[in-house]
N, C-alpha and C positions, 0 to 999 in steps of 0.2 A: 616426738612430737605433743605440743602442748596441748591439755583439754579446748582449749580456747579456737587453738588450729582446726582441730576436728572436729569441733562442734561444724563451723564454719564448712567446712571439706563436707561434711556430709548435709548441711545446708544445700548446698551449694549442687552437690551431686540428686536430691530432692527434687528440686528446681529445676534442674536440666528434664528428669524424669516427665515431672509435671509439665513442659512444656512438649515434652514430646509426645504425651498424650492429648493433648490441647490440639494440638497441631499435626496429629495425625487421622488422614482422610480414611477415606469408605469407599472400599474397590468390588465390585463385583466383576467379575470372573468368570467368562465365558471356553472352557478352552476345547482342544478337542484331544480325543484320546491318544495311545501309541506311543510310535516318538514324537511328536508336536509334543505332546505334556510335558516330555526328559526337560523341552528350553522354555516351557511353559512356568514350569516349579521351578526354575532358576530364577527367574524374575517375582515370580513368590515370595519367594524365604528370603529375596534381597528384599523388598517394599517390605512383609514383615519385619525384617531385622532394623527398618527405621520410622518402625511405630504405627504402620497402618491395618486397619480389621480388614481382611479380606474374606469374600466368599466365594464360593466355589458352585458354580451349577454342575453337575454331572448326571447321568446315567446309574440307574441303580445296580447296573449291573457293567459298570464301566472295567475293564482290562487293568486300565495302571491308576487309574483317580480316583484316590482312597477316599472313604468315604472320613476318616478318621484322619488329624492332621493338627501337629503342634501351631501349622505356620496359619491355617484358616480355618474358616468353619464350612459344611459343605451344606449345599442344597440337594438334596435326592429327588431324580424323577423316575419312576417307576419305568422300565423298560426291558424288554424281551427280544429286541433287537439288537442293532450295532454290528460290532464287528472286531470277533475276538479272536483266539488264537488258532481255532480246529479252521476256524472257518478261513481265515489270510492262510495257512497252509495250505490248505487245499487248491486255491485261490492260486498260489505261487507253484504247484505239481501242478495246473491247467494250466500255465504260461507256458511251462515249461515244455510242456509237450505239446503246446501247438509251436514253439518256436524250434522244437526238432525236429518240424516235419518240413521245417525250410522254409530261406527268406523271402518267399513267391509273395506276389502284390496278397495271394488270398490268404495265405500265413499272418500275415502284418493286419488285414483286413479283421479275420476273425478275431486276432489279439486285442486290436482296438476296441471291437465291439463285446469282448469280455470286461477288459476294463471299465466301459461305459457301464453296461451294464451291472458293474459291481457301484460305480460312481453313484449311479441311478436308484440303487436300492442305499444305499447309504443316506442322501439325500433325502427316500421317502420317509426313510426313518428317523431324520432326522425334522420331518417338519411333524412328525405323528410326536415327536416328542416336543416341538412349542405349542401344538396343540394342547396337550396335555397342561402346557404351566399357562398358555392363554385363558383357558377352561375354570382353571384351577381357582376360586375367586380369593379365599385363604392366600395363597401363593403371592398373587397379585397384588395383594394391597398391601402386605408384609413388605413386597420385595418396595413396594411407592414408599410405604413408612418408613425407611431405612434412609431414605433419601442418601442415596451413592452419590459420589462424586466423578467415578468416572468407569466404564465400564472397561474390562482388558479384553479385549477377543480373540484369537484365530481365525480368519475370515476363509478358512478352506470347511468349514461348515458357517451356514447362514445365521445360526443364532442368536450370537452376539447383536449383530447390527440391527437385527427386530428387536431384540429389549429394548436399548437404548435408545429407537425412534421412539417406541412405545411411550417409554417414561422419561424420553428428553432431557436423556445425560448423556455428556461428552465421551465418544468413541475414541482409544486407541485401540491400536489393529500391535498386537505379536505379527510378524506373517511373512512367508515368503509364495505362498498357492492363496488364492481364495477360488472360491467359488467357480470363478471366470477362468480360471487359470491364474500365470505368475501375477504376482502382484503389479508390476511396474504396467502392464496393458490395461488395467481397470481403472487408472486414470493419468502416467503419464504422456505427453509425448513419444509414441512408438514409431518413428520410420523403418517400414522394414525394407528401406533399402540397406538397413546397414544395424539392425539392430533384429539380431534372430532370434525366431520363435523356440522356446524352448522344447523340444523333444523333433525337431529340424538337423539337431549335432549339427549348424553351424555357426559361423565365426563374424564379426561382424566385419570384414573382408572376403563378398563375397562377387562369385563371377553371375553371369545374367541369371545360366541355369540354376545357379544356386539363387538368385532373387524369387525366380518363379517358384520353386519350391518351399523356399520361406511363405510369398503369399498363399501358396496352396494349402499350405500346414497353419495359416492362420484361419483361413476360411473354413476349413477342418473342424478347428477348435472352436468356433464359433457357432458351426453348426453341433456339435458335440454338445455346447453350452444349452443350444435352442430347445435339442430337441430330450436332453437328458437329464438338465437340472432346473429351466427357467419353469417348465411347468409345475414342477413343487412348488417354488416361490413366490410366482404369481399365481398362483389360485389362491396362498394365503395371505397374503397385502391384499387381493382382492374383497378375502373375508375380514381381514379384521382392522383392515387402514382404508379402505377404500378405494374405486378404479383408477383415482388420480395418482397413488403413490405406485411408482416403481422400482421393486425390490433393490436391481442394479444401484441405483443411485442412492438407497441408504449407506450402499457400500463405500460409493464416493463422498458420499459426507460425511466420512469419519474422519477427526480430528487428526491425529498422526498416525502415520505409517510405520511402523517400526521395521523396519525392513532387515530380514536374518542373513545379509548376506554384505558384499561390499567389492571396490572395485578391484581386489586382486584377486576375487574371483570372476567378477560379472565385466562382461564386457561394456567398454565406457556408452552411456550413451543420457538423453534428457531424463532429466529428472525433478522435483516440485518443492518448493521449501515446507512440508508440510512429510515431507519424506527422510528418515532419521536410520541412518544405516550402521547397524551393530553387530555386521557379521563376526564370528569368532566370541561373543559374547560368554557362550558358554565354556569359553577356553580356561585355561586356568595353568601356571607352572603347574610340574608334578609331583606327587608326594612321595616317601619312600614308599618301597612294594613289599607284602608281608615275608618276613622271614623266609619262609619255604619257593615263595614266587622267586625273590632276591637272589638264593642260591640257585635255583633254574636258568635263571638268568644269565648269574656267574658265569654260570658250569660250561657256558656258551665259549667262553675263551675267545680268543680274537676276533671268529665271524660272525659272532654276535645272535639276534637273534630276528625270526620274523613273527609278526602279531595275526594273526589271522578272525575276523568277525562280520558279519554280515546282518549286523547292528541289531536294535532293541525286539522289534518282532521275526525277522527271518533265522531261526534260532538250527535250524538244516536242511539240507538239502537231499534230494534222492541219494538211494547207497551208492547207485552205480557210480555218479559223479564224484561223492564223498573218497568213493575208492580211489578214484584219479588222481585226485588232491590227495591222497593219504601214499599214494606211491611215490608223487611227484618229491614232496616233503621228505618223506624218506630217504631220495637219494643226494641231499643236501647235508655241510657238514655245519650249518647253522642249526641253531635248536628253533623250535617252533612251539607256539602257544596258540592255540586256535580255540576258540567259545566254539562250541557244538555238544549237541543236547540229543545226539541218534543215535543207533546204532554203532557200538567199536567198528570202525573200518578194520577188515583183516588187513589191511596192506599197510596199516601203522606202525612207521618204524619207530624205533628205541628215543629219536629227537625230536617224537611230536608228543605236546602234554595238550589232552583235552580239558578244557572247563567249560561249566555251566556261567561263571560267566567271570569277568575280568576286567582290574583296574583301566579300561582299556587309555585311559587320560595320562595314568600314569608311567603307563606302558613304553605310551609313543615319545615323553622325553626322558624317558630313558635312555642314556648313551650309548649303550649296545643294540637298541633298536632301529634294523635295517631298512627292511621294507613294513608296508601294511597292506595287507591284501584285504580289501574292503568290497561291499559293494554300490557305496557310492552315494550314501545318503546326507544329505547336505551336511549334519551334524560333525558323521565322523570325517567329511573332505575337511572342513573347515579345522578339527583339532590339526588333520595332516599340516595343512596348511601351516598353523598357530606352531606346531614343534616340528615343522621343516622333517617331515618324515616322507620320501618315494611313495607310490601308489600301486598296485599291482587290484584293477578292477575289474571285479565278477559281474558286470550291473544286470539285474531282474528286471524292475518293474517300476512303473510312475516317470521320476526324475532321474532316476541313477542313471541310464547312459547318458542323458543328456548332462549330467555333472560330471560324470567320469570324462566326457569324449572335452568339456572343455580344458580339462585336467589336460587330459592326450595333449591338444590342441597347443599348452602351456609348456611342453616339456616336462611336467613331472611326472607323467603316470602311463603306463601300460594297458590293455583292455585284451579279454579274453569273454571268449562270448559262452557262456558257464552250461546255454544247452548242447554244445557239441565240442565240451570239455575234452581233452584227451592229454591223458599225463605226459607225452615226451612235449608238446605246442606249451603246456602249462609250464615244466619244468625249464624250457627255452631263454620263453617270456620271464618269467621269477630271476633266473641269470640274468639273465641283461638289466633288469632295474637295480639289482644288486651289483652288478660289477661297472656297470658304464656309470661314469660321474657325471655324467649332464644332467641324470635324473636326481640326482639330492642336490647340486647343484643349482638348479633351476627353483627346487621346492623350498631348498636356504631362502634362496632373493625373494622369494613371494613372502616368507616367514619373514623377513628384514620389513617388506612393503607395510604388510599387516601391521607390526609392532607398533611402526614407526607412529602414533599418531598421540594426538595431546589428551587425550582421555580413554579409560575403559571404557570398551565398548558394555557393558552393564551397569558402568558408572551414566553414558550419556541416554541410554533408554530407560534408566529409574527417572533421570533429571526431567526427560521431557512427559514422563507419564504425570510428574508433578507438577510442575508445567502446567498442565492440565487441569490438572485438581484443581492449581492456586488461582488461575484465572478463569475458570468453568467453560473450558475449552479452548479454542484454537482458531477464529474463523478466518481471522485474515489469517493465517498463513495454507489456506485451501481458492484451489482456484479453482473461478466459474466453468471452466469448458466442461463438465459435464452437465452441466444445466443449460449447456445448446444444444440446439438441435446440428444433426450432420451436413447441414447444407449452412449454417452459420459458423461452425466451427472452421468449415473449412473455407469462407468468403466465399462461396460460389456465387447467392444472392448479390452481394457484392463485385463481383467480379462479370455475372448476367449482366448486371445497370449497368458499368463501365462499359463492358461490351455493347451493350443496346444503343448507351449516347455516343458512343465512337460512331458505330455503323447511321442511327442517325443524320451524327455532324458531318458526317461525310457527306451521306444522300442528299442533303442539304446543301452541302459546297456543291457538290456536281449540279445540282438542278439550277443552281445562281449562277457556276459556271459554265452552264448550257443556254442558262438565257441571257449572260453579257456575251455570251458568242452569235447567237439567234440575232440580236441587237445591232451588234457589230455587223455582221452577212448585213443583214438587212440595212444600215443605212447605208452601206460601201455601194449596197447595187439603189440604195433610192436616187443616191449622190450620180449615180455613173448617167440612169435613165433619164 
C-alpha cells in the first residue's frame, strides 16, 4: 500500500470514528438485579459497541450490577435493602417447605402469600431507593443536565418509568414482566377466552372450566397488584407528581416494549405496533469449550451428555433433594455436568462433574448434549429452543412453572415436582426425554421456526432503541386505549345509548301504533252508529 493510500485510509477511519462519536446518544439505564441484569447487560454491551454513552443507576449493594465497567458509567444509590443471595436461598427453602406439605388449597395459598410478601418488600425497597434519588438535588440536577436521549428500563421494577416521566425522556422497556404481571396485559388487548394468564398453566384452547380458572387467576392477579404493589407507587406519585398522575399510566405510556419472548414460545394473541419481539436475543452460536470440559464431554462417547443448571440465582437445592438427583444421575451411561455449589452429595456417581459455573450456551450448542435439566427461567428456556435441546423441568418459583408448562404442552419437555422428587421417578422421566425421539424432534422444529427470521433479535432491539433516540420517542405507535375509562374502552356508553335509543324508538312506535289502532276502532264504531 502506497503512502497516499495509507493516508486516505487513516483519514477515512478517523472520519468514521468522529461520525460515531457525533451520532452516539446518551442512554440512562434503570435495570433490575439478578437474572434480569444478565440480559440487560447484553443490550448495554451492544449499544456501547455502537458508540452510545450509557449510565446505569444501581443500588450500592447490587448483587450482579457492578459499579465499575468498561461498557457504562454508574450512579450508585446508597441502599441496605434489596434481594441478595442469602435472602433468595432462604426464600427458596421456605417455598419448598410449603410445597412439601402437599398441593392443597391452603398450601397453595400460603405459597402465594409468601411470594406476595417478598414482592411487596422488594417494591417497598425500590420506593425507598427512588425517594433517595428524588430527594438528592445534586443528583437530580446532574440527570437533568445530562440531557439523556432515552431511558432503557426493566419494568419489573418501577423506577425507570418514574424517572422518564420526571425528566420527560422517551422510555423503552426491556420487558417480559412488569410490576403488574406479564407485559402484554399492561397494554395489549388480552381476551381471557383464549389468552391464558401466566401462572394458570393453560393454553389458548380452553374448556369452560379452564376459562373459569383463567378469569379467577386474572382477578387474583389484580388483587395482588392492588394490595401489595399499588400502595407503594401510588403514594410516591401523589407525593412527587400530584394526585392526577396514575403510576400505571406511566408504564403504559412507554414508547417501545422490547418483549423478551416470541411466538415460538408465546401462544398467538393480540399485540400492538410498539411491541417488538426479541425472544432469544441473548442466544448465539456456541463457542469451543475449555479443553478440560471438552475432554470430559468427548469421554461420553455415543451416550452423550446431560447438563443441569438452576439458573443464575439458584445454585443449590436442599441436600436430601440433591442426593436423590445425584443417585439418579449415577445410574445413567451418559456423562453429567451439574452446576452445583452445595455440599458434595454422597450418592454422586463417577459420571457426574460438579462445577461452580458452566458455559451454558456453549454446552447447549454442543452436538453431544442430549438433555437440559433446568428450573425453567426464561433465558434458559429460550437457549434450549435456540439450540434445539429437550428439557427436563424442575420448576420452583415465579414464572418457572408456567414457562415449563408451555414447553410441556408443545411436546418439548417433561416436568418433575422438586418438592416431592424421588430418584426412581426422576430417572424414569429423564430416560423418557433421552430416548423418546418426539421431544428432540419437537424442540428442533421450534428451533428452526425461531431462527427463521429476517433480522437477529438483538439487532432488532437495538434498531428500535436508536429509532426512539433519533425521533425523540415513538408516540405514533402508542395506543390511546389506556387513556380511556373501562366504560369507554368497551363502548359500554355507546351500547347503552344505542339500547336506550332502540327502547325509546320501540316505545314511540308502540304508542303510535296503539293510537292508530284506537283511531281505526273508533272510526269503525262511529260509522256503525
